[in-house]
N, C-alpha and C positions, 0 to 999 in steps of 0.2 A: 415361221412354220412352212411356208410355201417353198422357200429356198432349201430347207432341210429335206422336205419331201422330194423335191426335184433332184437333189443330189443323190438321194437314196434310189430313186427310179433309174437314173442314168447308171449308177454303180451296179444295180441289179442286172440291167440288160447287158452291160459290158461283161459282167461275170458269167451270164448265161452263154454268151457267144464264146468266151474263153473256155468254159467247161466243155462245150460241144466240140470245139476244135481240138483241144488237148486230150480229152478223155471220152470222146464220142463212142468208142467201141468198148470201153471198160464195162464188164458185167456188173450189174447192181443186184444184190440179193440181201434181203433183210432176214432177221431171225425167225420170222413166221412167213416164209414165201408162199404166195398164193397164185392161182391161175390169173393170167392177165385180165380176164373179164371180171373176176372178183376184185382184183386190185383196183380197176377203174371204177367199179361200183362203190368200193370203199372211199376212194378219192372223191367221187362225184357227190355222194350223199353226206360225207363228213365235211367237205369243203364248202357246202352251201347251206342256206337256211331258208326260212319262210319268205324272206325278201324276194328271192327268185320267183316265187309263185305269185306273190301279190303286188309287189312294187310296180311292175310295168304299167298296169292299168291306171295308176295314179300319176305316172311319170310321162307317159305319151303326150297328154295335153300340155304339159310344161315344155317338153322338147319341141312341140309343134308351134308354140307361141313365140315366134322369133321377133315379134315386136317388143315384148317384155324381156326376152332372152336372146338378143341378137348373136350371142356367142355360139348358139346352136345352129346357125343358118348354113354352115358349111356342108351339112348332110341331112338325111331324113331321120325322124324319131326312132325308127326301128334300128337303124345302123348305130345311133347313139346308145340305145338301150343295150345292144349287143356289145358295144365298145366298153360299157361300164361293167359288164359281167362276163365277157367271153374272150377266148383266144389269148391275146398277148399277156393279159394279167395272170393267166394261169401259169405263166412262166415263173412267177414268184414261188408257187408251190413246187414246181420242178426243181428250182435251184436249191431250196431248203431240203427237199427230199434227197437230192443227190448228195448234199453236204452231210446229212445225218446218216446216210447209207454208206458213203465211201470215205469222207474226210474226218468226220467227228471221231470215229474209232481210233484214228491216228493223232488227231489234234487234241481232243478232250477239253475243248474250250468251255463247254457247257457243264463241266464238272467243277470249274472254279466257283468258289462259294458265292461271290456277289453275282456272277452270271447265272448261277443256278437259281438264286433267289429271284432275280429279275425275270428270268425265263418263266418260272412257275407263277409269278405274279401276273405276267402277261396272259398266260393260259387261263388262270382263274378269272381274271378281269374280263377277258373276251368271252368266256363261257357265260358269265353273268350278263354281259351286254347282249348276247344272243337271246337269252330269256327276256331281257328288258324290251328288245325290239318286238317280240311276240306280244308282250303285255301292252306296249304302246300302240300297236296296230290292230289289236283285237276289236276295238270299237268300230273300225272301218270294215274289218273282215266279217263281223257278225252284227250288223246294224240293228237287227231285231232285238238283240240283247242290250245294245247300247242305250236303248230308250228306257230300260228298266231302272227303277229307283235304287236297285242293289247291283247295278252293272259293275261297279268297281270291285265289289266282293266276288262276283261271279268270275270276272276276268282274272283277278288275282288267284282265285281258286284253280282256274284252268292252267295258268302258268305254273303254279306250285305243283300241280299234278304232273305236268310235263317234266319238271325238274325231278320230281320223285321217281317217275318212271325211268328217266335217263340214268339217275344214280343207281337204281336197282339193276338196270340192264348192264351197267358198267362192272358189276360184280363178277361177271363170267365172260371170258373171251369168246365163247361160242355165239354170243348175241351179236358180235360185230358182223359176221357174215350174214346172219339172218336179217338183221336190220338193213344192211347195205343193199343186199340183193332185193329185198322186198320193197324198199324205198325207191330203188331204180325202176323196178317193174311198175309200181304204182304211178310213178311220174310218167312213164311211157303210156300207161293206160289212160292217164288224164289227158295227154295230148290227143290220143285216139278219140276219146270222148268228145273233145271240142271239135275235132274233124267231123265226126258223125253228126253232131248237133248242127254244124254249119252247112254241110253238104247234103245231108239226108233230111234233117228236120226242116231247116230253113231254105233248102234247095238253092244255095248259093253256088256259083260256078267254081269248080276246083281250079280252073285255069287262072282265075284271078288270085287265088291263094299262092299259086306257083310264082306269079308275078310279084306278089307281096314278099315272098321269101327271097326273091332276087334283090330286094332293096338292101339286104344285108351287105351286098357288095359295096355300098357306100362307106362301110367301115374300112374295108381293105383299101379302097381308093383314097381314103383320107387317114391312113394309119398314123401319119406323123402328128395329127391333131390330138391323138389320144395318149401320146407318150407322157407329156407334162400336163399338169392340171388345167382344165378348160376354165373352171371357175371354182367357187367355194364348195359347191355341191359335188363336183367331180373330185375335188381334193378330199372331201369326206370319204368318198368311196375308196380312193387310193390308200388313205390311211387305214381304212377298214380292211382292205386286202393285205396290207403289210401286217396288221395286227394278227390276222389269221395265218399268214404264211409260215411263220416260224413253228407254230404248233402243228399245222397240217403236215408240214415237211417231216417233223419228228414222228408223227403218227403213221403216215403212209410209208415211210422208209422201212418200217417193220415188215411190210407185206410185199415188197418188190420181189418178184420171182425169178431173178437171174437175167433179166433183159439187159441188152447193151444200153448205154446211156442215151444214145440218140433215139432208141425205141421208147425208153421211159419218157423222154421229152415229147414224142409224138403222142404217147398214151395220155400224158397229163395236160397237154396243150390243145391238141387237135380233137381227140376223141370226145372229151366233155363238151366241147363247143358245138358239136353236132346236135345233141338233144336241146341245148340251150337255144340254138338258132331255130329249131323247129317249134319250140315252145313260144318264144317271143314273136315269131312270125304269125302263128295262129292267134295269139292275143292281139297283135296289131291288126290282123284281119278283122277280128271282132270289133276293135276300136273304130276302124275305118267304116265298117258297115253298121255301126251303132247297135250291135247285138248285145242283149243283156246276158249277164252271167249269173243272174239271180237264180235261186232255187238249187237244183241238183248240182249244177256246175260249181256254184259258189261253195256249197258244203263240201264237195269233193276236193276243191282247191284248199279249203281249210284243213281237211283231214290229211292231205298229202303234205301240206306245209308244216303241220304239227309233227308229222312223222319225220320230216327233215330235221326239225329242231331236236327231237328226241335223239336222232342219229348223231347229230353234231355234238350235243351235250354229252352223250355217252362216250364219244371218242375223246373229248377234251378231259372229262373227269377221269377216264382211264389213264390218260397221259400224265396229268399232274399228280395223281395218286401213286403211280408207278415211280415217277421222278422223285417224289418226296418220301417214298416208302410208307405211304398211308394206305396200305393194302388191306384187303379183306382177310388175308392170311395172318396179318399182324394184329388187327383189331377186332375181327369178327364182323359179320354182316350188319348187326344192329348198330354198333358204334360207328362203323364205316358209313352206313346210310344216314344216321342222324347228323354226324359231323359234316358230311358233304352237302346234304340238303340244307342245313342251317346256314352254312357259309354262302352258298349260291343264292338262297332266298334273300339274305340280308344285302348282298352285293347288287342283286337285281333291283331291290328297293332303293339302293344308293344311286344307281343310274337313273331311276325314276325321279329322284330328287335333284338330278343334275349335279351331284357331288363328284361324279366321274365322267370323263369324256373319252370316246374311243380314239380320238385323235392323239391323246396323250399316250395311249397304249401303242399306237402305230409309230409314234415318234421314238419311243423306247426301243421298238424292234429295229428301226433303221439304225439306231445307235449300236445295237448288238451286231448288226451286219458289219458296220465299219470296224468296231473293236475286234471282232472275230478275224477279219481280214488282216488287221495290223498284228494281231497275236500270231497268226500263221506266218506272216513275213518275219516277225521278230524272233519267234521261239521255235517254230515247227517247220522251217523251210526244208530241212533235210528229209523229214518224214514225208512231206508233200512231193519232193523231187524224186523220191524212191517209188512213188506210185506210177505205174505204167499208164 
């Protein structure tokens, strides 16, 4: 699996470089073009989930313990966290967005029956995995409920409510913009809240935070270390990103508003990395100063994280139902809701029982990358060559 993943990563980065050199100024426009700010908001909130909000506080101590984990000794924990979530790996999303916006209308690889089946299986599976991650981590997010005798019922109820809300919101396209913009603003407000609590309430010096933010430079100074898997945990992350990439590319390609390819690249790689850097750096500042996030901060983090999950699930449900023509217009709202909710609830429980693994989904996506490339070379070379 490591070799397969490494081959996929190298192929992806070479493909990104080729696209930027050959088609860097080609305009990209989807069927529902939106303002660049709205496009980035859709990308940011659809392409992330609750893990961005909560995982760092559990991962910083692991990355800091270089006695048990010497493979992390080449840089600091903040740079490692950023490397697992930011900058370079957003290039996966850029590549698939460009493909579905510019190449797929000419190639139509994803209209082949087997490919269409695999593509939608990936989307549905990753959708359920997102819900499962929320279910698996709720005991840590809400420890006060974890102590209850009925905690499993409560947490399952929360996750099923999130799935239900996402399925309902996917019934109308108008919710995409509302969810994306509101989620982005809530995330920025959460960052501001942590700043206020640190600098105003706890009277910590802002200059130390700026110095902490500068530690992210350790990522760029050691960029080569993040290209291939550092260890099994990093490998899990990279498979996770691959699993997401093909569907986020399909979804965001609909909303590109005529930007040249190189600007789409900047919008998808650089712009989302800025709020991620601000978020991780303030969390790391809390970690270094042993500040508690209990109470208001923790509940706010939970709320924003759940909003991210609803946003992501909404995007994915909308995508696979459109692909498979399982639309509201065809079945009506009631049948649409019951069918999608039932499938996602059952698959979420399947992930809970470890019958499914996200690594398998990511491996399938890498296979689709390779077969799509071979298909273009073998059957669609002329169509690609005619593209300016």
